[in-house]
KETORLO-641740 format. One line per field, with one value per residue (C-alpha): chain; z, x, y; residue number from 0. Coordinates in nm, 4 decimals. Layout:
<nodes>
c <- (A_...)
c3 <- (Z_...)
c1 <- (X_...)
c2 <- (Y_...)
k <- (NUM_...)
</nodes>
This chain:
<nodes>
c <- (A_A_A_A_A_A_A_A_A_A_A_A_A_A_A_A_A_A_A_A_A_A_A_A_A_A_A_A_A_A_A_A_A_A_A_A_A_A_A_A_A_A_A_A_A_A_A_A_A_A_A_A_A_A_A_A_A_A_A_A_A_A_A_A_A_A_A_A_A_A_A_A_A_A_A_A_A_A_A_A_A_A_A_A_A_A_A_A_A_A_A_A_A_A_A_A_A_A_A_A_A_A_A_A_A_A_A_A_A_A_A_A_A_A_A_A_A_A_A_A_A_A_A_A_A_A_A_A_A_A_A_A_A_A_A_A_A_A_A_A_A_A_A_A_A_A_A_A_A_A_A_A_A_A_A_A_A_A_A_A_A_A_A_A_A_A_A_A_A_A_A_A_A_A_A_A_A_A_A_A_A_A_A_A_A_A_A_A_A_A_A_A_A_A_A_A_A_A_A_A_A_A_A_A_A_A_A_A_A_A_A_A_A_A_A_A_A_A_A_A_A_A_A_A_A_A_A_A_A_A_A_A_A_A_A_A_A_A_A_A_A_A_A_A_A_A_A_A_A_A_A_A_A_A_A_A_A_A_A_A_A_A_A_A_A_A_A_A_A_A_A_A_A_A_A_A_A_A_A_A_A_A_A_A_A_A_A_A_A_A_A_A_A_A_A_A_A_A_A_A_A_A_A_A_A_A_A_A_A_A_A_A_A_A_A_A_A_A_A_A_A_A_A_A_A_A_A_A_A_A_A_A_A_A_A_A_A_A_A_A_A_A_A_A_A_A_A_A_A_A_A_A_A_A_A_A_A_A_A_A_A_A_A_A_A_A_A_A_A_A_A_A_A_A_A_A_A_A_A_A_A_A_A_A_A_A_A_A_A_A_A_A_A_A_A_A_A_A_A_A_A_A_A_A_A_A_A_A_A_A_A_A_A_A_A_A_A_A_A_A_A_A_A_A_A_A_A_A_A_A_A_A_A_A_A_A_A_A_A_A_A_A_A_A_A_A_A_A_A_A_A_A_A_A_A_A_A_A_A_A_A_A_A_A_A_A_A_A_A_A_A_A_A_A_A_A_A_A_A_A_A_A_A_A_A_A_A_A_A_A_A_A_A_A_A_A_A)
c3 <- (8.0116_8.2383_8.1289_7.7433_7.8218_7.9967_7.6885_7.4847_7.6847_7.6502_7.2998_7.2558_7.4601_7.2587_6.9462_7.0670_6.9154_6.5701_6.5684_6.7437_6.4379_6.1439_6.2671_6.3706_6.0380_5.8384_6.0135_6.0968_5.7985_5.5111_5.6331_5.4564_5.5550_5.4501_5.0938_5.2478_5.6521_5.7038_5.5797_5.7691_6.0945_6.0461_5.9523_6.2730_6.4951_6.3014_6.3856_6.7422_6.7903_6.5997_6.8024_7.1358_6.9931_6.8794_7.2291_7.4167_7.1982_7.2762_7.6529_7.6967_7.4079_7.2491_7.5427_7.7376_7.4572_7.3969_7.8020_7.8302_7.4940_7.6122_7.9515_7.8325_7.5714_7.8482_8.1106_7.8479_7.8421_7.4763_7.3178_6.9636_6.9972_7.1246_6.8433_6.5743_6.7259_6.7044_6.3592_6.2362_6.4310_6.2514_5.9018_5.8964_6.0281_5.7762_5.4373_5.4185_5.5865_5.3701_5.4342_5.3380_5.0082_4.9399_4.9807_4.7558_4.5095_4.4818_4.4550_4.1802_3.9851_4.0543_4.0172_3.6753_3.7862_3.8916_4.2530_4.2442_4.4867_4.5766_4.6591_4.8543_5.0793_5.1018_5.2080_5.4817_5.6006_5.6414_5.8046_6.0223_6.1324_6.2068_6.3945_6.6182_6.6402_6.7336_6.9953_7.1794_7.1981_7.3641_7.5843_7.6922_7.7083_7.9053_7.6739_7.6859_7.4076_7.3293_7.2005_6.9234_6.8291_6.7845_6.5669_6.3614_6.3416_6.2009_5.9690_5.8491_5.8501_5.6015_5.3937_5.3571_5.2448_4.9740_4.8530_4.5609_4.6603_4.5025_4.7227_5.0772_5.1183_5.0181_5.2506_5.5455_5.4777_5.4520_5.8038_5.9432_5.8152_5.9092_6.2392_6.2765_6.4998_6.5758_6.5746_6.8415_7.1184_7.0673_7.0094_7.3507_7.5310_7.4313_7.4995_7.8429_7.9722_7.8336_8.1051_8.3670_8.2942_8.2999_8.6916_8.7897_8.4603_8.4017_8.1699_8.0580_7.9911_7.8682_7.7522_7.5108_7.1978_6.9969_6.7748_6.7149_6.5911_6.4046_6.2157_6.1675_6.0399_5.7190_5.6284_5.6132_5.4098_5.1653_5.1067_5.0116_4.7844_4.6473_4.5877_4.3904_4.2247_4.0965_3.9850_3.6372_3.7225_3.9038_3.5919_3.3808_3.6098_3.5610_3.1636_3.1043_3.0979_3.3493_3.2640_3.1180_3.1171_3.0591_3.3765_3.4073_3.7407_3.6905_3.9409_4.1658_4.0856_4.3037_4.2949_4.1036_4.3210_4.7230_4.7971_4.5940_4.8477_5.1467_5.0485_4.9596_5.2921_5.4569_5.2731_5.3908_5.7316_5.6952_5.5284_5.7986_6.0904_5.9676_5.9110_6.2782_6.4236_6.2615_6.3868_6.7413_6.7145_6.5858_6.8264_7.1239_6.9562_6.7787_6.9505_7.3215_7.2751_7.5019_7.4753_7.5111_7.8576_7.7405_7.3932_7.3474_7.4943_7.2445_6.9861_7.0767_7.1298_6.7807_6.6336_6.7955_6.6833_6.2903_6.3635_6.5280_6.2404_5.9859_6.1598_6.1988_5.8459_5.7165_5.9416_5.8061_5.4242_5.4136_5.7210_5.8013_5.5152_5.2172_5.4364_5.5622_5.1972_5.0454_5.3575_5.2826_4.9457_5.0318_5.3003_5.0404_4.8200_5.1369_5.2287_5.3380_5.7165_5.7303_5.5588_5.8006_6.1193_5.9711_5.8940_6.2713_6.4221_6.1894_6.2608_6.6516_6.6434_6.4348_6.6457_6.9718_6.8313_6.7213_6.8931_6.9065_7.0660_7.2985_7.3996_7.4374_7.6431_7.8785_7.9157_7.9681_8.2468_8.4388_8.4917_8.5697_8.6834_8.8002_8.5007_8.2201_8.2152_7.9443_7.8637_7.8546_7.6289_7.3783_7.3634_7.3105_7.0667_6.8638_6.8980_6.7471_6.4549_6.4032_6.3917_6.1514_5.9033_5.9215_5.8805_5.5447_5.4028_5.4335_5.2921_4.9947_4.9743_4.9758_4.7533_5.0010_4.9640_5.1804_5.2945_5.4170_5.6770_5.7958_5.8536_6.1024_6.2684_6.2769_6.4176_6.7027_6.7989_6.8349_7.0582_7.2916_7.2769_7.4018_7.6892_7.7780_8.0413_7.9357_8.0763_7.8543_7.5301_7.4094_7.4699_7.2934_6.9901_7.0089_7.0301_6.7343_6.5333_6.6653_6.6443_6.2476_6.2418_6.0873_6.1359_6.0623_5.7735_5.4968_5.6185_5.5701_5.2488_5.1214_5.2364_5.0735_4.7367_4.7294_4.8179_4.6140_4.2879_4.4574_4.6926_4.5104_4.1936_4.0891_4.1367_4.3747_4.4045_4.5647_4.7131_4.8742_5.0091_5.3213_5.4906_5.7346_5.8146_5.9544_6.1211_6.2896_6.4060_6.5690_6.8750_6.9548_6.9401_7.1792_7.4144_7.4456_7.5434_7.8044_7.9572_7.9721_8.1221_8.3746_8.5047_8.5242_8.7709_8.9587_9.0132_9.1017_9.3255_9.5107_9.5385_9.6846_9.9187)
c1 <- (9.1674_8.9252_9.1729_9.0975_8.7317_8.7123_8.9121_8.6420_8.3432_8.5023_8.5167_8.1607_8.0348_8.2404_8.0809_7.7435_7.7101_7.8077_7.5528_7.2965_7.3421_7.3581_7.0937_6.8542_6.8766_6.8398_6.5246_6.3349_6.4406_6.5336_6.3070_6.5358_6.7890_7.1571_7.2528_7.4210_7.3301_7.5013_7.8350_7.8053_7.7658_8.0712_8.2545_8.1433_8.2551_8.6086_8.6056_8.5195_8.7931_9.0437_9.0223_9.0088_9.3895_9.5130_9.4291_9.5815_9.8951_9.9145_9.8890_10.1694_10.3901_10.4041_10.3361_10.6242_10.8467_10.8265_10.8521_11.1415_11.3414_11.2713_11.4238_11.7059_11.7928_11.7226_11.9905_12.2463_12.2481_12.2872_12.0662_12.1894_12.0987_11.7291_11.6999_11.8294_11.5977_11.3073_11.3849_11.4198_11.1153_10.8891_11.0225_11.0151_10.6772_10.5385_10.7084_10.5399_10.1977_9.9045_9.6689_9.9238_9.9839_9.6414_9.6057_9.9162_9.8215_9.4892_9.6390_9.8809_9.5891_9.3409_9.5917_9.6534_10.0354_10.1414_10.1758_10.3759_10.2855_10.6471_10.7371_10.4552_10.5041_10.8895_10.8356_10.5324_10.7862_11.0809_10.8628_10.7213_11.0668_11.1733_10.8491_10.9396_11.2927_11.1572_10.9029_11.1736_11.4197_11.1256_11.0248_11.3919_11.4418_11.1290_10.9482_10.5570_10.3756_10.1584_10.4341_10.4967_10.1678_10.1170_10.3746_10.2627_9.9374_10.0637_10.2685_9.9543_9.7195_9.9940_9.9938_9.6548_9.5961_9.8906_9.8326_9.6018_9.2647_9.3188_9.6217_9.4659_9.2646_9.5172_9.7752_9.5181_9.4257_9.8055_9.8911_9.5522_9.6841_10.0395_9.9996_9.8132_9.7229_10.0939_10.2610_10.0154_10.0832_10.4722_10.5162_10.3024_10.4866_10.7951_10.6982_10.5340_10.8502_11.0569_10.8806_10.9405_11.3157_11.3339_11.2668_10.9999_10.8205_10.4340_10.3562_10.0623_10.2687_10.5697_10.4849_10.2139_10.2512_10.4684_10.1608_10.0080_10.3405_10.3822_10.0229_10.0584_10.3946_10.3233_10.0551_10.2544_10.5362_10.2852_10.1477_10.4973_10.5065_10.1813_10.2861_10.5965_10.3811_10.0888_10.3211_10.3938_10.7340_10.8421_10.7608_10.9492_11.2532_11.2238_11.2493_10.9140_10.5118_10.2786_10.1540_9.7964_9.5926_9.2213_9.0587_8.8013_8.7818_8.9434_8.8085_9.0522_9.1946_9.0758_9.1885_9.0477_8.9692_8.8761_9.2523_9.3934_9.2276_9.3422_9.7068_9.7034_9.5614_9.8410_10.1208_9.9527_9.9815_10.3444_10.4564_10.3092_10.4401_10.8044_10.9602_10.8652_10.9720_11.2989_11.3541_11.2819_11.4966_11.7747_11.8174_11.7760_12.0116_12.2544_12.3125_12.1838_12.3432_12.0791_11.8587_11.4938_11.3729_11.1263_11.1606_10.8788_10.6301_10.7445_10.7174_10.3386_10.2855_10.3487_10.1961_9.8545_9.9064_9.9192_9.6460_9.4263_9.4920_9.4200_9.0741_9.0311_9.0956_8.8551_8.5700_8.6120_8.6483_8.3408_8.1276_8.1736_8.2887_8.0606_7.7717_7.8386_7.8648_7.5986_7.3506_7.4891_7.3573_7.0479_6.9554_7.0833_6.7636_6.5547_6.6522_6.9237_6.8371_6.8663_7.1929_7.3581_7.2152_7.3472_7.6890_7.7178_7.6195_7.8251_8.1168_8.0557_8.0075_8.3118_8.5804_8.4491_8.5722_8.8896_9.1555_9.4332_9.1977_9.1000_9.4606_9.5400_9.2605_9.3270_9.6886_9.5860_9.3346_9.6145_9.7985_9.4615_9.1665_8.9883_8.9691_9.0645_8.8299_8.9023_8.5136_8.4690_8.7453_8.6208_8.2987_8.4241_8.6706_8.3584_8.1293_8.4264_8.4775_8.0862_8.0694_8.3694_8.2183_7.8692_8.0548_8.2471_7.9458_7.7791_8.0414_8.0266_7.6727_7.6728_8.0098_8.1994_8.5778_8.7888_9.0209_8.7110_8.6412_8.9504_9.1133_8.8456_8.8782_9.2471_9.2256_9.0110_9.2361_9.5166_9.3507_9.2438_9.5863_9.6968_9.4418_9.3763_9.5002_9.8696_9.8577_9.5441_9.6647_9.8920_9.6623_9.3746_9.5925_9.6960_9.3666_9.2618_9.5412_9.4686_9.0715_9.1035_9.3086_9.2527_8.8935_8.7704_9.0170_8.8790_8.5474_8.5552_8.7359_8.4283_8.1792_8.3529_8.4114_8.0742_7.8968_8.1064_7.9583_7.6171_7.6355_7.9322_8.0701_8.1689_8.5409_8.6781_9.0012_8.7948_8.5017_8.6274_8.9757_8.9669_8.6964_8.9475_9.0860_8.7807_8.6955_9.0363_8.9957_8.6884_8.8032_9.0796_8.8103_8.6052_8.8958_9.0368_8.6512_8.5801_8.9564_8.8748_8.5628_8.6657_8.9680_8.7297_8.4800_8.7817_8.9114_8.5769_8.5114_8.8358_8.7419_8.4279_8.4904)
c2 <- (0.3733_0.6115_0.9139_0.8276_0.7685_1.1083_1.2781_1.1304_1.2321_1.5823_1.5617_1.4392_1.7457_1.9916_1.8345_1.8956_2.2453_2.1254_1.8375_2.0542_2.3376_2.1042_1.8813_2.1886_2.3604_2.0329_1.9438_2.2563_2.4759_2.2517_1.9615_1.6775_1.4520_1.4788_1.3147_0.9881_0.9874_0.6712_0.8364_1.1548_0.9629_0.7675_1.0638_1.2476_0.9442_0.9882_1.3429_1.2811_0.9781_1.2148_1.5207_1.2923_1.1108_1.4611_1.6299_1.3082_1.3384_1.7340_1.6633_1.4009_1.4484_1.8075_2.0330_1.8412_1.8523_2.2190_2.3053_2.0653_2.2369_2.5932_2.5052_2.3254_2.6002_2.8512_2.6555_2.6564_3.0621_3.1035_3.3502_3.2724_2.9214_3.0017_3.2342_2.9572_2.6947_2.9495_3.0546_2.6947_2.5632_2.8320_2.8022_2.4223_2.4341_2.6621_2.5691_2.2392_2.3571_2.2088_2.4781_2.7558_2.5508_2.5441_2.9252_2.9734_2.7598_2.8966_3.2567_3.1735_3.0540_3.3407_3.6260_3.4601_3.3986_3.7479_3.5538_3.2594_2.9921_2.8961_3.2528_3.3321_3.0264_3.0866_3.4493_3.3240_3.1013_3.3148_3.5755_3.3468_3.2431_3.5977_3.6751_3.3889_3.5304_3.8789_3.7169_3.4897_3.8217_4.0191_3.7621_3.7468_4.1493_4.1620_4.4035_4.4691_4.2967_4.5726_4.7597_4.5105_4.4311_4.8300_4.8693_4.5532_4.7001_5.0442_4.8600_4.6455_4.9759_5.1294_4.8281_4.7758_5.1167_5.0921_4.7223_4.6437_4.5135_4.1674_4.0997_4.2110_3.8969_3.6820_3.8424_3.8070_3.4753_3.3407_3.4774_3.3029_2.9638_3.0100_2.8235_2.4629_2.2168_2.0931_2.4014_2.5712_2.3738_2.3462_2.7287_2.8050_2.5536_2.7215_3.0159_2.9295_2.7179_3.0175_3.2489_2.9965_2.9442_3.3799_3.3917_3.6611_3.6566_3.6262_3.3446_3.5286_3.8274_3.6627_3.3042_3.3871_3.6312_3.3975_3.2991_3.6380_3.7647_3.4191_3.5547_3.8908_3.8995_3.7136_3.9233_4.2358_4.0264_3.9061_4.2773_4.3661_4.1040_4.2116_4.5307_4.4216_4.1452_4.3660_4.6609_4.6855_4.8414_4.5300_4.3198_4.5888_4.5584_4.1612_4.2055_4.0540_4.1207_4.0259_3.6556_3.6516_3.3354_3.2504_3.3875_3.1095_2.9150_2.6099_2.3124_2.1962_1.8459_1.5660_1.2047_0.9764_0.6668_0.6797_0.5035_0.8005_1.0560_0.8387_0.7951_1.2079_1.2927_1.0516_1.2136_1.5733_1.4878_1.3283_1.6443_1.8481_1.6621_1.5326_1.9160_1.9776_1.6335_1.7062_2.0342_1.8860_1.5645_1.7266_1.9839_1.7389_1.4676_1.7160_2.0281_1.9660_1.6301_1.4695_1.1915_1.1784_1.0618_0.8163_0.7583_0.4676_0.7246_0.9800_0.7475_0.6316_0.9697_1.0755_0.7670_0.8539_1.2177_1.0545_0.8642_1.1159_1.3878_1.1102_1.0283_1.4050_1.4990_1.2110_1.3319_1.6934_1.5847_1.3369_1.5071_1.8855_2.0463_1.9035_1.9190_2.2813_2.4149_2.2375_2.3888_2.7218_2.7003_2.5581_2.8078_3.0907_2.9936_2.9878_3.3604_3.5458_3.5725_3.1982_3.1991_3.4692_3.2650_2.9308_3.0943_3.2543_2.9259_2.6897_2.9138_2.9292_2.5316_2.4662_2.6842_2.5061_2.2070_2.3382_2.1159_2.3770_2.6159_2.3681_2.3090_2.6926_2.7542_2.5004_2.6048_2.9546_2.8744_2.6960_3.0388_3.2471_2.9939_3.2969_3.5220_3.2957_2.9904_2.7443_2.7232_3.1161_3.1616_2.8955_3.0397_3.3966_3.3050_3.1121_3.4028_3.6174_3.3728_3.3698_3.7329_3.7903_3.5427_3.7032_4.0404_3.8825_3.7472_4.0688_4.2488_4.0013_4.0525_4.4473_4.4817_4.6602_4.6478_4.4204_4.7221_4.9157_4.6422_4.5670_4.9118_5.0268_4.6500_4.6997_5.0520_4.9386_4.6505_4.8767_5.0694_4.8063_4.6675_5.0042_5.0260_4.6789_4.4683_4.3398_4.0096_3.9130_4.1203_3.8409_3.5725_3.7561_3.8152_3.4350_3.3075_3.5100_3.3156_2.9573_2.9823_3.0187_2.6561_2.2851_2.2873_2.6307_2.7324_2.4477_2.5048_2.8943_2.8285_2.5968_2.8444_3.1274_3.0049_2.8339_3.1907_3.4224_3.3120_3.3337_3.6602_3.8463_4.0071_3.6597_3.7628_3.5225_3.6970_3.9982_3.8115_3.4837_3.5883_3.7552_3.5934_3.4023_3.6992_3.8598_3.5512_3.5503_3.9229_3.8710_3.6245_3.9132_4.1592_3.9398_3.8523_4.1838_4.3810_4.0685_4.1230_4.4884_4.4474_4.2064_4.3732_4.7129_4.5254_4.3907_4.7604_4.8288_4.5664_4.6478_5.0212_4.9172_4.6409)
k <- (0_1_2_3_4_5_6_7_8_9_10_11_12_13_14_15_16_17_18_19_20_21_22_23_24_25_26_27_28_29_30_31_32_33_34_35_36_37_38_39_40_41_42_43_44_45_46_47_48_49_50_51_52_53_54_55_56_57_58_59_60_61_62_63_64_65_66_67_68_69_70_71_72_73_74_75_76_77_78_79_80_81_82_83_84_85_86_87_88_89_90_91_92_93_94_95_96_97_98_99_100_101_102_103_104_105_106_107_108_109_110_111_112_113_114_115_116_117_118_119_120_121_122_123_124_125_126_127_128_129_130_131_132_133_134_135_136_137_138_139_140_141_142_143_144_145_146_147_148_149_150_151_152_153_154_155_156_157_158_159_160_161_162_163_164_165_166_167_168_169_170_171_172_173_174_175_176_177_178_179_180_181_182_183_184_185_186_187_188_189_190_191_192_193_194_195_196_197_198_199_200_201_202_203_204_205_206_207_208_209_210_211_212_213_214_215_216_217_218_219_220_221_222_223_224_225_226_227_228_229_230_231_232_233_234_235_236_237_238_239_240_241_242_243_244_245_246_247_248_249_250_251_252_253_254_255_256_257_258_259_260_261_262_263_264_265_266_267_268_269_270_271_272_273_274_275_276_277_278_279_280_281_282_283_284_285_286_287_288_289_290_291_292_293_294_295_296_297_298_299_300_301_302_303_304_305_306_307_308_309_310_311_312_313_314_315_316_317_318_319_320_321_322_323_324_325_326_327_328_329_330_331_332_333_334_335_336_337_338_339_340_341_342_343_344_345_346_347_348_349_350_351_352_353_354_355_356_357_358_359_360_361_362_363_364_365_366_367_368_369_370_371_372_373_374_375_376_377_378_379_380_381_382_383_384_385_386_387_388_389_390_391_392_393_394_395_396_397_398_399_400_401_402_403_404_405_406_407_408_409_410_411_412_413_414_415_416_417_418_419_420_421_422_423_424_425_426_427_428_429_430_431_432_433_434_435_436_437_438_439_440_441_442_443_444_445_446_447_448_449_450_451_452_453_454_455_456_457_458_459_460_461_462_463_464_465_466_467_468_469_470_471_472_473_474_475_476_477_478_479_480_481_482_483_484_485_486_487_488_489_490_491_492_493_494_495_496)
</nodes>
């Protein structure tokens, strides 16, 4: 009971920035109450309880399962078995990811059928699975992560330069939503557990990095798909003409009743959890042929996870998302300065309550409590998301092409990956992936679509897509700069005792 209360109080502290930003702007700038204050209050309470249950499930079930599986697979000494598990887990976790489904369907609609939703999802799932295979092989072989990151960034730079503008944002956003609240702790536990199983390996160097590769690989794969989809030669080879439909935006369908919405949310959660659960349980029982040490605790843990995710989703859907989008539109009418300040602060506040970010920063602090304080890492990532959002809104308002913002950012990240401390590089790129997850991605999507028609060219394909990508690159930049400064400070004090 005390542990549950401690978890809830910690979640309340994490939510204070969100409540402060919304309440401050609502009272001081807009000077009005939300449309339905009681519903907003209930939604925020559901969000608090949901985050607490999810974090509890991560600590008691998901992290231990990931560690146990990596230890057992490593102890078997079968690299092919470990690789097959990594690929299967990555593919199963992504193919049914609701955020990816939403991005893929919106991409098909806005591209007028050139990019097929099913094909895009399959490409992303395959690329994530292959990225995990590469990441596992890197850990086993002991290769430095910066070589893989530099190679991947070089490919992204080349692909971004060659890809049509309509595809760049979709590709970047597809990578950002390829990991979620369940896969993040499982992959981190898998990587850290693998580093412990390989004697003499640092968890910070070897254990982290899987998430970074899982986020970056789909971006390259989708860009290559975009080159095919938007090339007239591709359609000629396929023996048909590019589809043409009415370019007017069609509102996304919503359920007709509250009961329909609840059932849809429950189905979304089950669709996310069941493929991962089948992979984990299947490998444990059918491949390793071992039962679980405490099946009742495992069952209760997944039950709390499902309940927590459901409450979490209701809190987002009925509280944070509609309120954030409505406030952004109201503030835009007050003046762009208020809008930019709100976008930055809501990005910071939303990132601070991202459950996957909270979980991974706590895990990192265990391995270097002096430098990698969980609270510092979370604030750095949150400020990075806020700055990325402001940069994206400025780009939208000024009509600047996305590639002219992405290419310099990627070049800077490549330089930092080359000169920065290697024990923080993998973690920094991992944080970029988890900072844009279950809380921030839908919020950013709502903001981008709402503001695209107000500030941009009116072409949602060019304006809205890409905001998630810029938000995910900001945390990498902030954490890398922090790690570089901290390492320089350490060296200075070592030379001047």
